VOBA-1610 file (N, C-alpha, C; in pm, whole numbers, padded with zeros to 5 digits, always signed):
BEGIN
Met-05969-04671-18343Met-06069-04586-18279Met-06198-04584-18360Gly-06188-04537-18484Gly-06302-04542-18574Gly-06426-04468-18529Ser-06417-04339-18505Ser-06533-04253-18481Ser-06604-04274-18347Thr-06537-04329-18250Thr-06598-04338-18119Thr-06507-04271-18018Leu-06567-04211-17919Leu-06489-04147-17815Leu-06444-04250-17714Ser-06326-04230-17663Ser-06271-04318-17563Ser-06200-04232-17460Gly-06206-04271-17336Gly-06136-04196-17233Gly-05986-04216-17240Lys-05944-04314-17318Lys-05803-04347-17330Lys-05728-04240-17408His-05614-04199-17355His-05530-04099-17420His-05415-04172-17486Thr-05416-04178-17620Thr-05309-04248-17690Thr-05224-04149-17769Phe-05097-04177-17774Phe-05007-04088-17845Phe-04898-04169-17913Gly-04831-04104-18006Gly-04726-04169-18082Gly-04665-04070-18178Glu-04635-04116-18299Glu-04568-04031-18397Glu-04635-04042-18533Leu-04655-03927-18597Leu-04703-03920-18735Leu-04614-03822-18810Asn-04567-03863-18925Asn-04481-03775-19006Asn-04368-03713-18925Glu-04307-03795-18840Glu-04193-03756-18757Glu-04225-03648-18654Lys-04350-03638-18615Lys-04391-03544-18508Lys-04465-03622-18402Arg-04443-03586-18277Arg-04516-03647-18166Arg-04659-03594-18169Val-04755-03685-18155Val-04896-03646-18161Val-04978-03722-18058Thr-05091-03663-18025Thr-05199-03734-17959Thr-05289-03784-18071Phe-05317-03915-18071Phe-05406-03969-18174Phe-05549-03928-18144Val-05617-03879-18246Val-05756-03836-18234Val-05848-03945-18287Asp-05815-04001-18403Asp-05894-04109-18462Asp-05805-04188-18557Lys-05829-04316-18565Lys-05749-04405-18650Lys-05841-04489-18738Gly-05790-04524-18854Gly-05865-04613-18942Gly-05992-04550-18996Val-05985-04422-19030Val-06105-04350-19074Val-06098-04318-19223Ser-06215-04288-19279Ser-06225-04251-19420Ser-06164-04113-19444Lys-06141-04083-19570Lys-06091-03950-19608Lys-06189-03841-19564Glu-06319-03868-19580Glu-06421-03770-19542Glu-06416-03742-19391Arg-06402-03847-19311Arg-06393-03831-19166Arg-06266-03756-19127Ala-06154-03792-19189Ala-06028-03724-19162Ala-06037-03575-19196Asp-06100-03544-19310Asp-06116-03404-19350Asp-06204-03328-19251Phe-06313-03391-19206Phe-06403-03330-19107Phe-06326-03297-18979Leu-06253-03394-18927Leu-06179-03374-18803Leu-06069-03269-18820Glu-05999-03274-18932Glu-05892-03178-18956Glu-05947-03035-18956Lys-06054-03014-19027Lys-06114-02880-19036Lys-06163-02833-18899Leu-06232-02921-18827Leu-06286-02887-18695Leu-06174-02855-18596Leu-06072-02939-18592Leu-05964-02920-18496Leu-05877-02800-18529Lys-05851-02776-18657Lys-05777-02656-18695Lys-05854-02531-18656His-05985-02532-18675His-06069-02420-18635His-06057-02393-18485Asn-06033-02497-18407Asn-06020-02484-18262Asn-05875-02461-18217Gly-05787-02432-18312Gly-05652-02390-18280Gly-05547-02499-18269Phe-05578-02619-18312Phe-05482-02728-18303Phe-05402-02743-18432Glu-05277-02786-18418Glu-05199-02827-18533Glu-05235-02973-18558Val-05289-03001-18675Val-05342-03133-18707Val-05252-03202-18810Ile-05228-03330-18787Ile-05153-03410-18883Ile-05239-03528-18924Val-05254-03544-19056Val-05330-03655-19112Val-05233-03739-19195Ala-05235-03868-19171Ala-05147-03958-19246Ala-05225-04082-19289Glu-05182-04139-19400Glu-05244-04265-19445Glu-05206-04375-19348Asp-05305-04457-19313Asp-05282-04575-19231Asp-05214-04681-19318Lys-05134-04765-19259Lys-05067-04871-19334Lys-05168-04973-19384Lys-05146-05016-19508Lys-05232-05118-19569Lys-05165-05254-19556Lys-05246-05357-19540Lys-05191-05493-19539Lys-05160-05538-19681Ser-05242-05492-19777Ser-05217-05522-19918Ser-05263-05404-20003Glu-05215-05399-20125Glu-05251-05289-20216Glu-05400-05283-20247Glu-05469-05396-20236Glu-05611-05401-20267Glu-05698-05343-20155Asp-05643-05333-20036Asp-05719-05280-19923Asp-05752-05133-19944Pro-05867-05088-19891Pro-05900-04945-19901Pro-05804-04860-19819Thr-05795-04734-19853Thr-05708-04642-19781Thr-05784-04582-19663Phe-05724-04592-19547Phe-05777-04530-19427Phe-05673-04433-19373Tyr-05716-04347-19281Tyr-05630-04240-19233Tyr-05624-04239-19081Ile-05515-04179-19032Ile-05495-04154-18890Ile-05491-04003-18872Val-05561-03953-18772Val-05565-03810-18742Val-05504-03788-18605Gly-05410-03694-18597Gly-05349-03661-18469Gly-05331-03512-18456Val-05309-03468-18332Val-05278-03327-18305Val-05147-03322-18227Thr-05074-03213-18243Thr-04944-03201-18177Thr-04955-03162-18030Asp-05074-03131-17984Asp-05098-03100-17842Asp-05100-03233-17766Met-04998-03259-17688Met-04982-03389-17624Met-05080-03413-17508Val-05150-03312-17463Val-05247-03333-17355Val-05391-03333-17403Phe-05412-03313-17534Phe-05548-03311-17588Phe-05612-03449-17576Asn-05734-03450-17524Asn-05814-03572-17517Asn-05953-03534-17567Pro-05996-03587-17684Pro-06125-03546-17740Pro-06242-03566-17645Thr-06243-03675-17571Thr-06353-03702-17479Thr-06367-03590-17377Ile-06257-03551-17317Ile-06259-03445-17216Ile-06304-03313-17279Trp-06246-03280-17393Trp-06280-03153-17457Trp-06427-03147-17498Ile-06482-03257-17543Ile-06622-03257-17586Ile-06715-03246-17465Phe-06691-03326-17363Phe-06781-03323-17248Phe-06762-03198-17162Gln-06649-03133-17172Gln-06632-03003-17106Gln-06680-02888-17195Arg-06730-02923-17314Arg-06788-02826-17408Arg-06685-02721-17451Arg-06562-02765-17476Arg-06452-02675-17511Arg-06427-02666-17661Leu-06484-02756-17740Leu-06468-02751-17885Leu-06587-02679-17947His-06560-02602-18052His-06665-02527-18119His-06672-02561-18266Thr-06795-02563-18318Thr-06817-02584-18461Thr-06766-02462-18538Leu-06761-02473-18668Leu-06712-02362-18749Leu-06798-02238-18735Asp-06926-02257-18699Asp-07015-02141-18681Asp-07034-02106-18533Gly-06948-02157-18444Gly-06945-02112-18306Gly-07027-02189-18204Arg-07099-02293-18248Arg-07176-02374-18151Arg-07083-02471-18081Lys-07126-02520-17967Lys-07045-02616-17893Lys-07064-02756-17950Val-06953-02827-17966Val-06954-02961-18023Val-07009-03061-17922Thr-07104-03143-17966Thr-07157-03251-17883Thr-07098-03383-17931Gln-07122-03488-17855Gln-07074-03620-17893Gln-07130-03664-18028Asp-07259-03643-18051Asp-07319-03683-18179Asp-07265-03600-18295Tyr-07237-03472-18272Tyr-07177-03390-18377Tyr-07037-03442-18408Trp-06958-03468-18306Trp-06823-03521-18322Trp-06824-03651-18402Asn-06919-03738-18371Asn-06930-03867-18438Asn-07001-03858-18573Gln-07035-03736-18614Gln-07101-03707-18741Gln-07234-03780-18757Lys-07306-03792-18646Lys-07440-03850-18651Lys-07543-03744-18682Thr-07510-03618-18651Thr-07601-03508-18674Thr-07523-03377-18684Glu-07584-03279-18749Glu-07529-03143-18752Glu-07580-03064-18632Glu-07681-03117-18566Glu-07744-03052-18449Glu-07647-03057-18332Thr-07647-02952-18252Thr-07560-02949-18134Thr-07640-02944-18004Lys-07766-02976-18012Lys-07850-02991-17893Lys-07868-03139-17872Pro-07901-03192-17761Pro-07931-03119-17638Pro-07803-03081-17565Gln-07820-02985-17479Gln-07710-02952-17388Gln-07702-03064-17286Tyr-07583-03095-17241Tyr-07569-03200-17140Tyr-07624-03153-17006Phe-07615-03023-16985Phe-07670-02965-16864Phe-07695-02818-16894Glu-07784-02759-16821Glu-07812-02617-16838Glu-07725-02535-16746Ser-07658-02437-16801Ser-07573-02349-16722Ser-07654-02227-16679Lys-07638-02189-16556Lys-07707-02070-16505Lys-07616-01948-16509Phe-07497-01962-16567Phe-07400-01853-16567Phe-07414-01769-16689
//
């Protein structure tokens, strides 16, 4: 996956628990960001080291949640995820391109 949203819902097992995969092959910093954000939003998060082909390869991580119906793309575009300070998560925030959570995808009149 590597920090991009996909409409594909993938699932499997991490640390002997069934999970929906959130991101794969990511840095420790990315895994920590996702873990903190998803835990804040009420998810049980599991982070595991990705398998290495050789000992010299860098360490990457897989991030999953135990909620089997969670799909990050849907949650982000439905504006259901919140930052630690209560703002709605945007695609660029999720991808760690910016701390900004504007623009809104659409203006709500409600």
